[in-house]
Backbone of each chain as nested JSON, in Angstrom:
{
  "chains": [
    {"id": "A", "residues": [
      {"number": 1, "name": "UNK", "atoms": {"N": [7.1, 44.821, 169.075], "CA": [6.118, 43.805, 168.751], "C": [6.441, 42.455, 169.395]}},
      {"number": 2, "name": "UNK", "atoms": {"N": [5.176, 41.812, 169.59], "CA": [5.228, 40.452, 170.264], "C": [5.333, 39.322, 169.243]}},
      {"number": 3, "name": "UNK", "atoms": {"N": [5.185, 38.122, 169.524], "CA": [5.625, 37.086, 168.785], "C": [4.772, 36.962, 167.459]}},
      {"number": 4, "name": "UNK", "atoms": {"N": [5.446, 36.654, 166.383], "CA": [4.897, 36.554, 165.078], "C": [4.091, 35.268, 164.933]}},
      {"number": 5, "name": "UNK", "atoms": {"N": [2.887, 35.22, 165.333], "CA": [2.176, 34.014, 165.24], "C": [1.656, 33.5, 164.045]}},
      {"number": 6, "name": "UNK", "atoms": {"N": [1.578, 34.482, 163.076], "CA": [0.915, 34.211, 161.726], "C": [1.745, 33.214, 160.889]}},
      {"number": 7, "name": "UNK", "atoms": {"N": [3.034, 33.187, 160.983], "CA": [3.796, 32.213, 160.247], "C": [4.98, 31.686, 161.07]}},
      {"number": 8, "name": "UNK", "atoms": {"N": [4.801, 30.785, 161.835], "CA": [5.798, 30.532, 163.01], "C": [7.073, 29.97, 162.311]}},
      {"number": 9, "name": "UNK", "atoms": {"N": [8.054, 30.855, 162.335], "CA": [9.324, 30.447, 161.749], "C": [10.015, 29.606, 162.86]}},
      {"number": 10, "name": "UNK", "atoms": {"N": [11.153, 28.859, 162.229], "CA": [11.908, 27.961, 163.24], "C": [12.538, 28.877, 164.291]}},
      {"number": 11, "name": "UNK", "atoms": {"N": [12.731, 28.257, 165.421], "CA": [13.399, 29.034, 166.587], "C": [14.627, 29.675, 166.172]}},
      {"number": 12, "name": "UNK", "atoms": {"N": [14.831, 31.077, 166.342], "CA": [16.047, 31.727, 165.985], "C": [16.025, 32.327, 164.796]}},
      {"number": 13, "name": "UNK", "atoms": {"N": [15.104, 31.916, 163.807], "CA": [15.089, 32.489, 162.516], "C": [14.202, 33.847, 162.477]}},
      {"number": 14, "name": "UNK", "atoms": {"N": [14.493, 34.745, 161.682], "CA": [13.746, 36.087, 161.523], "C": [12.523, 35.721, 160.639]}},
      {"number": 15, "name": "UNK", "atoms": {"N": [11.402, 36.54, 160.845], "CA": [10.235, 36.235, 160.164], "C": [10.56, 36.802, 158.711]}},
      {"number": 16, "name": "UNK", "atoms": {"N": [9.958, 36.234, 157.614], "CA": [10.111, 36.64, 156.282], "C": [9.553, 38.178, 156.211]}},
      {"number": 17, "name": "UNK", "atoms": {"N": [9.987, 38.953, 155.222], "CA": [9.379, 40.254, 154.993], "C": [7.926, 40.354, 154.779]}},
      {"number": 18, "name": "UNK", "atoms": {"N": [7.462, 39.246, 154.067], "CA": [6.08, 39.105, 153.736], "C": [5.329, 38.891, 154.981]}},
      {"number": 19, "name": "UNK", "atoms": {"N": [5.652, 37.994, 155.824], "CA": [4.939, 37.839, 157.152], "C": [4.996, 39.089, 157.963]}},
      {"number": 20, "name": "UNK", "atoms": {"N": [6.186, 39.911, 157.857], "CA": [6.187, 41.095, 158.714], "C": [5.206, 42.089, 158.117]}},
      {"number": 21, "name": "UNK", "atoms": {"N": [5.143, 42.162, 156.743], "CA": [4.107, 43.181, 156.191], "C": [2.752, 42.741, 156.407]}},
      {"number": 22, "name": "UNK", "atoms": {"N": [2.431, 41.432, 156.476], "CA": [1.045, 41.019, 156.77], "C": [0.767, 41.279, 158.21]}},
      {"number": 23, "name": "UNK", "atoms": {"N": [1.69, 41.159, 159.097], "CA": [1.349, 41.405, 160.524], "C": [1.122, 42.821, 160.796]}},
      {"number": 24, "name": "UNK", "atoms": {"N": [2.01, 43.755, 160.217], "CA": [1.89, 45.124, 160.19], "C": [0.439, 45.654, 159.81]}},
      {"number": 25, "name": "UNK", "atoms": {"N": [0.042, 45.058, 158.552], "CA": [-1.172, 45.471, 157.934], "C": [-2.341, 45.076, 158.874]}},
      {"number": 26, "name": "UNK", "atoms": {"N": [-2.301, 43.996, 159.478], "CA": [-3.275, 43.372, 160.331], "C": [-3.38, 44.267, 161.554]}},
      {"number": 27, "name": "UNK", "atoms": {"N": [-2.298, 44.647, 162.136], "CA": [-2.259, 45.516, 163.328], "C": [-2.839, 46.835, 163.08]}},
      {"number": 28, "name": "UNK", "atoms": {"N": [-2.458, 47.376, 161.926], "CA": [-2.97, 48.689, 161.588], "C": [-4.633, 48.601, 161.342]}},
      {"number": 29, "name": "UNK", "atoms": {"N": [-5.001, 47.564, 160.702], "CA": [-6.477, 47.492, 160.444], "C": [-7.137, 47.453, 161.757]}},
      {"number": 30, "name": "UNK", "atoms": {"N": [-6.612, 46.6, 162.695], "CA": [-7.238, 46.476, 164.023], "C": [-7.264, 47.689, 164.777]}},
      {"number": 31, "name": "UNK", "atoms": {"N": [-6.115, 48.479, 164.703], "CA": [-6.074, 49.695, 165.487], "C": [-7.111, 50.712, 164.743]}},
      {"number": 32, "name": "UNK", "atoms": {"N": [-7.287, 50.706, 163.51], "CA": [-8.127, 51.636, 162.768], "C": [-9.596, 51.189, 163.194]}},
      {"number": 33, "name": "UNK", "atoms": {"N": [-9.973, 49.969, 163.309], "CA": [-11.295, 49.515, 163.5], "C": [-11.528, 49.962, 164.996]}},
      {"number": 34, "name": "UNK", "atoms": {"N": [-10.676, 49.793, 165.963], "CA": [-10.878, 50.116, 167.318], "C": [-11.135, 51.649, 167.458]}},
      {"number": 35, "name": "UNK", "atoms": {"N": [-10.465, 52.449, 166.749], "CA": [-10.672, 53.871, 166.958], "C": [-11.985, 54.28, 166.344]}},
      {"number": 36, "name": "UNK", "atoms": {"N": [-12.427, 53.674, 165.174], "CA": [-13.674, 53.88, 164.563], "C": [-14.863, 53.635, 165.567]}},
      {"number": 37, "name": "UNK", "atoms": {"N": [-14.681, 52.492, 166.029], "CA": [-15.764, 52.023, 167.025], "C": [-15.923, 52.786, 168.24]}},
      {"number": 38, "name": "UNK", "atoms": {"N": [-14.691, 53.261, 168.78], "CA": [-14.823, 54.144, 169.869], "C": [-15.467, 55.437, 169.59]}},
      {"number": 39, "name": "UNK", "atoms": {"N": [-15.197, 56.041, 168.414], "CA": [-15.827, 57.196, 167.949], "C": [-17.123, 57.128, 167.867]}},
      {"number": 40, "name": "UNK", "atoms": {"N": [-17.664, 55.979, 167.177], "CA": [-19.014, 55.803, 166.946], "C": [-19.859, 55.657, 168.222]}},
      {"number": 41, "name": "UNK", "atoms": {"N": [-19.142, 55.082, 169.274], "CA": [-19.589, 55.048, 170.612], "C": [-19.944, 56.315, 171.085]}},
      {"number": 42, "name": "UNK", "atoms": {"N": [-19.081, 57.198, 171.114], "CA": [-19.291, 58.617, 171.6], "C": [-20.407, 59.299, 170.901]}},
      {"number": 43, "name": "UNK", "atoms": {"N": [-20.345, 59.242, 169.536], "CA": [-21.195, 60.062, 168.728], "C": [-22.666, 59.535, 168.919]}},
      {"number": 44, "name": "UNK", "atoms": {"N": [-22.85, 58.254, 168.908], "CA": [-24.177, 57.619, 168.889], "C": [-24.69, 57.657, 170.307]}},
      {"number": 45, "name": "UNK", "atoms": {"N": [-23.948, 57.576, 171.32], "CA": [-24.518, 57.84, 172.797], "C": [-25.006, 59.219, 172.767]}},
      {"number": 46, "name": "UNK", "atoms": {"N": [-24.19, 60.172, 172.19], "CA": [-24.586, 61.623, 172.326], "C": [-25.949, 61.763, 171.729]}},
      {"number": 47, "name": "UNK", "atoms": {"N": [-25.994, 61.216, 170.444], "CA": [-27.25, 61.59, 169.561], "C": [-28.385, 60.751, 169.982]}},
      {"number": 48, "name": "UNK", "atoms": {"N": [-28.216, 59.43, 170.565], "CA": [-29.366, 58.582, 170.676], "C": [-29.755, 58.428, 172.091]}},
      {"number": 49, "name": "UNK", "atoms": {"N": [-28.794, 58.48, 172.989], "CA": [-29.242, 58.117, 174.382], "C": [-29.243, 59.431, 175.161]}},
      {"number": 50, "name": "UNK", "atoms": {"N": [-30.338, 60.192, 175.125], "CA": [-30.293, 61.472, 175.59], "C": [-30.646, 61.454, 176.985]}},
      {"number": 51, "name": "UNK", "atoms": {"N": [-31.426, 60.486, 177.429], "CA": [-31.608, 60.495, 178.935], "C": [-31.543, 58.886, 179.366]}},
      {"number": 52, "name": "UNK", "atoms": {"N": [-30.413, 58.501, 179.786], "CA": [-30.244, 57.022, 180.137], "C": [-31.36, 56.537, 180.956]}},
      {"number": 53, "name": "UNK", "atoms": {"N": [-31.905, 55.533, 180.69], "CA": [-33.076, 54.912, 181.508], "C": [-32.641, 53.6, 182.122]}},
      {"number": 54, "name": "UNK", "atoms": {"N": [-33.594, 52.878, 182.598], "CA": [-33.283, 51.481, 183.308], "C": [-32.837, 50.499, 182.25]}},
      {"number": 55, "name": "UNK", "atoms": {"N": [-33.194, 50.818, 180.928], "CA": [-32.742, 49.882, 179.842], "C": [-32.747, 50.57, 178.569]}},
      {"number": 56, "name": "UNK", "atoms": {"N": [-32.225, 49.923, 177.528], "CA": [-32.191, 50.565, 176.188], "C": [-33.519, 50.322, 175.484]}},
      {"number": 57, "name": "UNK", "atoms": {"N": [-34.235, 51.337, 175.236], "CA": [-35.421, 51.227, 174.526], "C": [-35.336, 50.8, 173.027]}},
      {"number": 58, "name": "UNK", "atoms": {"N": [-36.417, 50.344, 172.56], "CA": [-36.182, 49.876, 170.987], "C": [-35.879, 51.096, 170.248]}},
      {"number": 59, "name": "UNK", "atoms": {"N": [-36.482, 52.259, 170.419], "CA": [-36.228, 53.504, 169.837], "C": [-34.805, 53.797, 169.828]}},
      {"number": 60, "name": "UNK", "atoms": {"N": [-34.204, 53.772, 171.032], "CA": [-32.743, 53.961, 171.254], "C": [-31.851, 53.151, 170.425]}},
      {"number": 61, "name": "UNK", "atoms": {"N": [-32.284, 51.775, 170.397], "CA": [-31.51, 50.778, 169.647], "C": [-31.549, 50.995, 168.184]}},
      {"number": 62, "name": "UNK", "atoms": {"N": [-32.734, 51.397, 167.655], "CA": [-32.776, 51.623, 166.254], "C": [-32.149, 52.82, 165.77]}},
      {"number": 63, "name": "UNK", "atoms": {"N": [-32.12, 53.938, 166.766], "CA": [-31.383, 55.041, 166.498], "C": [-29.772, 54.831, 166.514]}},
      {"number": 64, "name": "UNK", "atoms": {"N": [-29.369, 53.844, 167.288], "CA": [-28.061, 53.451, 167.355], "C": [-27.563, 52.863, 166.004]}},
      {"number": 65, "name": "UNK", "atoms": {"N": [-28.481, 51.973, 165.613], "CA": [-28.19, 51.284, 164.251], "C": [-28.175, 52.212, 163.155]}},
      {"number": 66, "name": "UNK", "atoms": {"N": [-29.024, 53.12, 163.134], "CA": [-29.103, 54.134, 161.94], "C": [-27.871, 54.995, 162.118]}},
      {"number": 67, "name": "UNK", "atoms": {"N": [-27.363, 55.357, 163.358], "CA": [-26.263, 56.223, 163.612], "C": [-25.054, 55.541, 163.054]}},
      {"number": 68, "name": "UNK", "atoms": {"N": [-24.747, 54.26, 163.2], "CA": [-23.652, 53.555, 162.721], "C": [-23.655, 53.639, 161.211]}},
      {"number": 69, "name": "UNK", "atoms": {"N": [-24.869, 53.371, 160.612], "CA": [-24.925, 53.463, 159.117], "C": [-24.629, 54.884, 158.668]}},
      {"number": 70, "name": "UNK", "atoms": {"N": [-25.17, 55.821, 159.302], "CA": [-24.857, 57.134, 158.851], "C": [-23.535, 57.572, 159.057]}},
      {"number": 71, "name": "UNK", "atoms": {"N": [-22.813, 57.305, 160.185], "CA": [-21.371, 57.614, 160.485], "C": [-20.538, 57.008, 159.387]}},
      {"number": 72, "name": "UNK", "atoms": {"N": [-20.758, 55.738, 159.129], "CA": [-19.984, 55.13, 157.993], "C": [-20.157, 55.751, 156.792]}},
      {"number": 73, "name": "UNK", "atoms": {"N": [-21.263, 56.065, 156.349], "CA": [-21.666, 56.842, 155.195], "C": [-20.921, 58.3, 155.091]}},
      {"number": 74, "name": "UNK", "atoms": {"N": [-21.057, 58.894, 156.316], "CA": [-20.333, 60.216, 156.414], "C": [-18.84, 59.947, 156.182]}},
      {"number": 75, "name": "UNK", "atoms": {"N": [-18.17, 58.829, 156.732], "CA": [-16.785, 58.732, 156.5], "C": [-16.466, 58.671, 155.131]}},
      {"number": 76, "name": "UNK", "atoms": {"N": [-17.412, 57.949, 154.354], "CA": [-17.068, 57.864, 152.906], "C": [-17.23, 59.208, 152.078]}},
      {"number": 77, "name": "UNK", "atoms": {"N": [-18.268, 59.88, 152.553], "CA": [-18.504, 61.324, 151.891], "C": [-17.138, 62.164, 152.058]}},
      {"number": 78, "name": "UNK", "atoms": {"N": [-16.803, 62.209, 153.437], "CA": [-15.5, 62.908, 153.703], "C": [-14.339, 62.445, 152.854]}},
      {"number": 79, "name": "UNK", "atoms": {"N": [-14.102, 61.178, 152.994], "CA": [-13.034, 60.551, 152.238], "C": [-12.903, 61.043, 150.919]}},
      {"number": 80, "name": "UNK", "atoms": {"N": [-14.199, 60.76, 150.103], "CA": [-14.182, 61.112, 148.604], "C": [-14.005, 62.56, 148.462]}},
      {"number": 81, "name": "UNK", "atoms": {"N": [-14.556, 63.425, 149.393], "CA": [-14.364, 64.902, 149.196], "C": [-12.97, 65.253, 149.389]}},
      {"number": 82, "name": "UNK", "atoms": {"N": [-12.147, 64.67, 150.169], "CA": [-10.76, 64.928, 150.348], "C": [-9.961, 64.339, 149.344]}},
      {"number": 83, "name": "UNK", "atoms": {"N": [-10.181, 63.213, 148.896], "CA": [-9.136, 62.552, 148.061], "C": [-9.639, 62.118, 146.7]}},
      {"number": 84, "name": "UNK", "atoms": {"N": [-10.797, 62.594, 146.311], "CA": [-11.147, 62.268, 144.823], "C": [-10.866, 63.666, 144.074]}},
      {"number": 85, "name": "UNK", "atoms": {"N": [-10.497, 63.526, 142.838], "CA": [-10.101, 64.548, 141.901], "C": [-11.168, 65.445, 141.397]}},
      {"number": 86, "name": "UNK", "atoms": {"N": [-12.603, 65.129, 141.802], "CA": [-13.656, 65.909, 141.204], "C": [-13.698, 67.143, 141.788]}},
      {"number": 87, "name": "UNK", "atoms": {"N": [-14.179, 68.025, 141.051], "CA": [-14.493, 69.425, 141.688], "C": [-15.823, 69.433, 142.457]}},
      {"number": 88, "name": "UNK", "atoms": {"N": [-15.805, 70.391, 143.378], "CA": [-17.085, 70.397, 144.224], "C": [-17.616, 71.868, 144.114]}}
    ]},
    {"id": "B", "residues": [
      {"number": 1, "name": "UNK", "atoms": {"N": [16.747, 35.831, 153.537], "CA": [16.637, 37.219, 153.269], "C": [16.608, 38.166, 154.496]}},
      {"number": 2, "name": "UNK", "atoms": {"N": [17.285, 39.119, 154.474], "CA": [17.408, 40.021, 155.608], "C": [16.176, 40.848, 155.824]}},
      {"number": 3, "name": "UNK", "atoms": {"N": [15.302, 40.672, 156.8], "CA": [14.137, 41.322, 156.917], "C": [14.159, 42.753, 157.405]}},
      {"number": 4, "name": "UNK", "atoms": {"N": [15.343, 43.26, 157.722], "CA": [15.458, 44.534, 158.349], "C": [15.264, 45.605, 157.152]}},
      {"number": 5, "name": "UNK", "atoms": {"N": [14.439, 46.549, 157.598], "CA": [13.996, 47.569, 156.516], "C": [15.027, 48.302, 155.851]}},
      {"number": 6, "name": "UNK", "atoms": {"N": [16.196, 48.56, 156.658], "CA": [17.397, 49.275, 155.973], "C": [17.974, 48.628, 154.786]}},
      {"number": 7, "name": "UNK", "atoms": {"N": [17.863, 47.293, 154.89], "CA": [18.532, 46.529, 153.699], "C": [17.476, 46.075, 152.686]}},
      {"number": 8, "name": "UNK", "atoms": {"N": [16.277, 46.367, 152.975], "CA": [15.249, 45.852, 152.148], "C": [14.344, 46.969, 151.472]}},
      {"number": 9, "name": "UNK", "atoms": {"N": [14.556, 47.225, 150.193], "CA": [13.883, 48.399, 149.676], "C": [12.349, 48.103, 149.414]}},
      {"number": 10, "name": "UNK", "atoms": {"N": [11.981, 46.786, 149.443], "CA": [10.507, 46.513, 149.176], "C": [9.818, 46.79, 150.531]}},
      {"number": 11, "name": "UNK", "atoms": {"N": [10.545, 46.46, 151.535], "CA": [9.791, 46.707, 153.021], "C": [9.709, 48.171, 153.137]}},
      {"number": 12, "name": "UNK", "atoms": {"N": [10.755, 48.859, 152.783], "CA": [10.825, 50.234, 153.038], "C": [9.709, 51.07, 152.251]}},
      {"number": 13, "name": "UNK", "atoms": {"N": [9.508, 50.576, 150.905], "CA": [8.382, 51.249, 150.227], "C": [7.031, 50.945, 150.891]}},
      {"number": 14, "name": "UNK", "atoms": {"N": [7.059, 49.569, 151.311], "CA": [5.778, 49.276, 151.983], "C": [5.494, 50.055, 153.309]}},
      {"number": 15, "name": "UNK", "atoms": {"N": [6.629, 50.198, 154.028], "CA": [6.344, 51.034, 155.309], "C": [5.992, 52.519, 154.99]}},
      {"number": 16, "name": "UNK", "atoms": {"N": [6.483, 52.996, 153.838], "CA": [6.099, 54.457, 153.57], "C": [4.743, 54.403, 153.009]}},
      {"number": 17, "name": "UNK", "atoms": {"N": [4.244, 53.479, 152.349], "CA": [2.804, 53.568, 151.724], "C": [1.861, 53.294, 152.958]}},
      {"number": 18, "name": "UNK", "atoms": {"N": [2.323, 52.416, 153.915], "CA": [1.351, 52.204, 155.047], "C": [1.35, 53.546, 155.814]}},
      {"number": 19, "name": "UNK", "atoms": {"N": [2.411, 54.255, 156.024], "CA": [2.518, 55.426, 156.771], "C": [1.495, 56.482, 156.063]}},
      {"number": 20, "name": "UNK", "atoms": {"N": [1.525, 56.512, 154.85], "CA": [0.715, 57.494, 153.973], "C": [-0.766, 57.166, 154.301]}},
      {"number": 21, "name": "UNK", "atoms": {"N": [-1.013, 55.757, 154.175], "CA": [-2.517, 55.319, 154.378], "C": [-2.822, 55.735, 155.766]}},
      {"number": 22, "name": "UNK", "atoms": {"N": [-2.099, 55.509, 156.795], "CA": [-2.374, 55.966, 158.206], "C": [-2.75, 57.364, 158.253]}},
      {"number": 23, "name": "UNK", "atoms": {"N": [-1.856, 58.125, 157.68], "CA": [-2.081, 59.631, 157.831], "C": [-3.384, 60.119, 157.163]}},
      {"number": 24, "name": "UNK", "atoms": {"N": [-3.647, 59.472, 155.849], "CA": [-4.91, 59.84, 155.219], "C": [-6.115, 59.407, 156.055]}},
      {"number": 25, "name": "UNK", "atoms": {"N": [-6.169, 58.186, 156.525], "CA": [-7.184, 57.734, 157.396], "C": [-7.324, 58.518, 158.528]}},
      {"number": 26, "name": "UNK", "atoms": {"N": [-6.215, 59.044, 159.313], "CA": [-6.378, 59.927, 160.354], "C": [-7.043, 61.163, 159.954]}},
      {"number": 27, "name": "UNK", "atoms": {"N": [-6.748, 61.745, 158.854], "CA": [-7.229, 62.945, 158.458], "C": [-8.801, 62.822, 158.137]}},
      {"number": 28, "name": "UNK", "atoms": {"N": [-9.093, 61.771, 157.543], "CA": [-10.567, 61.408, 157.241], "C": [-11.31, 61.317, 158.483]}},
      {"number": 29, "name": "UNK", "atoms": {"N": [-10.714, 60.544, 159.525], "CA": [-11.414, 60.306, 160.766], "C": [-11.666, 61.616, 161.516]}},
      {"number": 30, "name": "UNK", "atoms": {"N": [-10.603, 62.448, 161.666], "CA": [-10.692, 63.577, 162.34], "C": [-11.848, 64.585, 161.666]}},
      {"number": 31, "name": "UNK", "atoms": {"N": [-11.832, 64.779, 160.404], "CA": [-12.69, 65.637, 159.696], "C": [-14.11, 65.027, 159.667]}},
      {"number": 32, "name": "UNK", "atoms": {"N": [-14.246, 63.689, 159.688], "CA": [-15.577, 63.065, 159.758], "C": [-16.156, 63.325, 161.166]}},
      {"number": 33, "name": "UNK", "atoms": {"N": [-15.389, 63.38, 162.33], "CA": [-15.816, 63.696, 163.614], "C": [-16.305, 65.063, 163.638]}},
      {"number": 34, "name": "UNK", "atoms": {"N": [-15.475, 65.998, 163.181], "CA": [-15.767, 67.452, 163.152], "C": [-17.028, 67.78, 162.427]}},
      {"number": 35, "name": "UNK", "atoms": {"N": [-17.057, 67.218, 161.231], "CA": [-18.21, 67.493, 160.22], "C": [-19.525, 66.805, 160.701]}},
      {"number": 36, "name": "UNK", "atoms": {"N": [-19.462, 65.763, 161.291], "CA": [-20.664, 65.006, 161.972], "C": [-21.205, 65.928, 162.987]}},
      {"number": 37, "name": "UNK", "atoms": {"N": [-20.306, 66.342, 163.922], "CA": [-20.843, 67.391, 164.942], "C": [-21.44, 68.655, 164.395]}},
      {"number": 38, "name": "UNK", "atoms": {"N": [-20.867, 69.221, 163.26], "CA": [-21.308, 70.389, 162.673], "C": [-22.571, 70.236, 161.849]}},
      {"number": 39, "name": "UNK", "atoms": {"N": [-22.683, 69.227, 161.194], "CA": [-23.801, 68.957, 160.235], "C": [-24.969, 68.204, 160.631]}},
      {"number": 40, "name": "UNK", "atoms": {"N": [-24.888, 67.438, 161.619], "CA": [-26.022, 66.622, 162.166], "C": [-26.619, 67.387, 163.283]}},
      {"number": 41, "name": "UNK", "atoms": {"N": [-27.758, 67.989, 163.046], "CA": [-28.286, 68.776, 164.103], "C": [-29.282, 67.994, 164.966]}},
      {"number": 42, "name": "UNK", "atoms": {"N": [-29.801, 66.796, 164.462], "CA": [-30.77, 66.068, 165.244], "C": [-30.242, 64.622, 165.163]}},
      {"number": 43, "name": "UNK", "atoms": {"N": [-31.084, 63.675, 165.761], "CA": [-30.772, 62.323, 165.81], "C": [-30.636, 61.775, 164.305]}},
      {"number": 44, "name": "UNK", "atoms": {"N": [-29.796, 60.868, 164.154], "CA": [-29.683, 60.219, 162.804], "C": [-30.891, 59.376, 162.254]}},
      {"number": 45, "name": "UNK", "atoms": {"N": [-31.15, 59.768, 160.977], "CA": [-32.37, 59.092, 160.316], "C": [-31.905, 57.943, 159.51]}},
      {"number": 46, "name": "UNK", "atoms": {"N": [-32.846, 57.347, 158.696], "CA": [-32.498, 56.24, 157.847], "C": [-31.715, 56.776, 156.555]}},
      {"number": 47, "name": "UNK", "atoms": {"N": [-31.686, 58.063, 156.326], "CA": [-30.717, 58.593, 155.282], "C": [-30.566, 59.956, 155.8]}},
      {"number": 48, "name": "UNK", "atoms": {"N": [-29.505, 60.664, 155.182], "CA": [-29.152, 62.127, 155.476], "C": [-30.23, 63.017, 154.849]}},
      {"number": 49, "name": "UNK", "atoms": {"N": [-30.657, 64.039, 155.391], "CA": [-31.577, 65.057, 154.927], "C": [-30.679, 65.708, 153.692]}},
      {"number": 50, "name": "UNK", "atoms": {"N": [-31.461, 66.242, 152.846], "CA": [-30.686, 67.168, 151.76], "C": [-29.636, 68.092, 152.379]}},
      {"number": 51, "name": "UNK", "atoms": {"N": [-30.093, 68.888, 153.485], "CA": [-29.213, 69.867, 154.066], "C": [-28.004, 69.134, 154.718]}},
      {"number": 52, "name": "UNK", "atoms": {"N": [-28.152, 68.053, 155.445], "CA": [-27.212, 67.426, 156.112], "C": [-26.204, 66.832, 155.022]}},
      {"number": 53, "name": "UNK", "atoms": {"N": [-26.575, 66.242, 153.876], "CA": [-25.826, 65.753, 152.953], "C": [-24.888, 66.938, 152.35]}},
      {"number": 54, "name": "UNK", "atoms": {"N": [-25.643, 67.947, 151.912], "CA": [-25.021, 69.162, 151.387], "C": [-23.795, 69.606, 152.357]}},
      {"number": 55, "name": "UNK", "atoms": {"N": [-24.211, 69.746, 153.59], "CA": [-23.189, 70.202, 154.656], "C": [-21.95, 69.186, 154.684]}},
      {"number": 56, "name": "UNK", "atoms": {"N": [-22.211, 67.951, 154.722], "CA": [-21.167, 66.982, 154.747], "C": [-20.227, 67.064, 153.602]}},
      {"number": 57, "name": "UNK", "atoms": {"N": [-20.976, 67.287, 152.458], "CA": [-20.159, 67.201, 151.178], "C": [-19.172, 68.398, 151.035]}},
      {"number": 58, "name": "UNK", "atoms": {"N": [-19.596, 69.606, 151.727], "CA": [-18.809, 70.914, 151.704], "C": [-17.834, 70.875, 152.785]}},
      {"number": 59, "name": "UNK", "atoms": {"N": [-18.135, 70.252, 153.799], "CA": [-17.444, 70.515, 155.113], "C": [-15.946, 70.287, 154.995]}},
      {"number": 60, "name": "UNK", "atoms": {"N": [-15.563, 69.16, 154.459], "CA": [-14.125, 68.941, 154.377], "C": [-13.27, 70.067, 153.719]}},
      {"number": 61, "name": "UNK", "atoms": {"N": [-13.782, 70.342, 152.529], "CA": [-13.17, 71.307, 151.662], "C": [-13.188, 72.77, 152.513]}},
      {"number": 62, "name": "UNK", "atoms": {"N": [-14.187, 73.046, 152.97], "CA": [-14.352, 74.482, 153.702], "C": [-13.305, 74.328, 154.851]}},
      {"number": 63, "name": "UNK", "atoms": {"N": [-13.209, 73.224, 155.449], "CA": [-12.206, 73.249, 156.633], "C": [-10.837, 73.477, 156.048]}},
      {"number": 64, "name": "UNK", "atoms": {"N": [-10.429, 72.839, 154.841], "CA": [-9.194, 73.09, 154.359], "C": [-8.95, 74.54, 153.728]}},
      {"number": 65, "name": "UNK", "atoms": {"N": [-10.093, 75.121, 153.353], "CA": [-9.938, 76.52, 153.078], "C": [-9.791, 77.432, 154.242]}},
      {"number": 66, "name": "UNK", "atoms": {"N": [-10.422, 77.08, 155.208], "CA": [-10.214, 77.796, 156.651], "C": [-8.85, 77.726, 157.086]}},
      {"number": 67, "name": "UNK", "atoms": {"N": [-8.289, 76.451, 156.962], "CA": [-6.807, 76.269, 157.381], "C": [-5.876, 77.22, 156.846]}},
      {"number": 68, "name": "UNK", "atoms": {"N": [-6.092, 77.315, 155.344], "CA": [-5.179, 78.258, 154.611], "C": [-5.364, 79.666, 155.099]}},
      {"number": 69, "name": "UNK", "atoms": {"N": [-6.549, 80.125, 155.547], "CA": [-6.729, 81.567, 155.977], "C": [-6.095, 81.772, 157.24]}},
      {"number": 70, "name": "UNK", "atoms": {"N": [-6.164, 80.75, 158.173], "CA": [-5.497, 80.736, 159.42], "C": [-3.881, 80.904, 159.311]}},
      {"number": 71, "name": "UNK", "atoms": {"N": [-3.405, 80.062, 158.353], "CA": [-1.934, 80.016, 158.169], "C": [-1.459, 81.321, 157.654]}},
      {"number": 72, "name": "UNK", "atoms": {"N": [-2.336, 81.823, 156.499], "CA": [-1.892, 83.081, 155.921], "C": [-2.036, 84.211, 156.893]}},
      {"number": 73, "name": "UNK", "atoms": {"N": [-3.027, 84.215, 157.721], "CA": [-3.196, 85.319, 158.653], "C": [-2.29, 85.314, 159.817]}},
      {"number": 74, "name": "UNK", "atoms": {"N": [-1.713, 84.215, 160.289], "CA": [-0.715, 84.093, 161.168], "C": [0.544, 84.525, 160.82]}},
      {"number": 75, "name": "UNK", "atoms": {"N": [0.864, 84.34, 159.345], "CA": [2.094, 84.68, 158.786], "C": [2.12, 86.1, 158.644]}},
      {"number": 76, "name": "UNK", "atoms": {"N": [1.032, 86.862, 158.349], "CA": [1.034, 88.281, 158.101], "C": [1.193, 89.073, 159.386]}},
      {"number": 77, "name": "UNK", "atoms": {"N": [0.987, 88.29, 160.509], "CA": [0.986, 89.065, 161.87], "C": [2.297, 88.861, 162.569]}},
      {"number": 78, "name": "UNK", "atoms": {"N": [3.378, 88.619, 161.805], "CA": [4.688, 88.543, 162.47], "C": [5.207, 89.866, 163.062]}}
    ]}
  ]
}
């Protein structure tokens, strides 16, 4: 890990456990967001940009926007289906 | 206070919880990717069609069922 910028301790002192936990959570959240965005790029390009033209058409743009909404919705559906206690 | 995890039970508990969370997120991410490919046959609409929705709600559980079949069948073929 690089420098603990969130709560700059005095030179030579270790970061507090709280600062460390905060930093770990922030980095994990960032990594998760990056991976989700990369996945959506692949899925939405595949579904929406079937034949790349000289620019992005308005149809393609609105498809991508719907794609992001649906993918996030799908993530919620799968998450509830895996981790909720309800019977299906 | 010593921040090293070995001497800090709170930090250790935190790290275990975060590890669990990461593993759960990864399982959801992977299954969402698989189920999206399986269930969405056309371009995304402003909502899921009834068949797409039904497919998605069943997909994860059926994948888990299938995993069990694979494990059992590889065990019986020793």
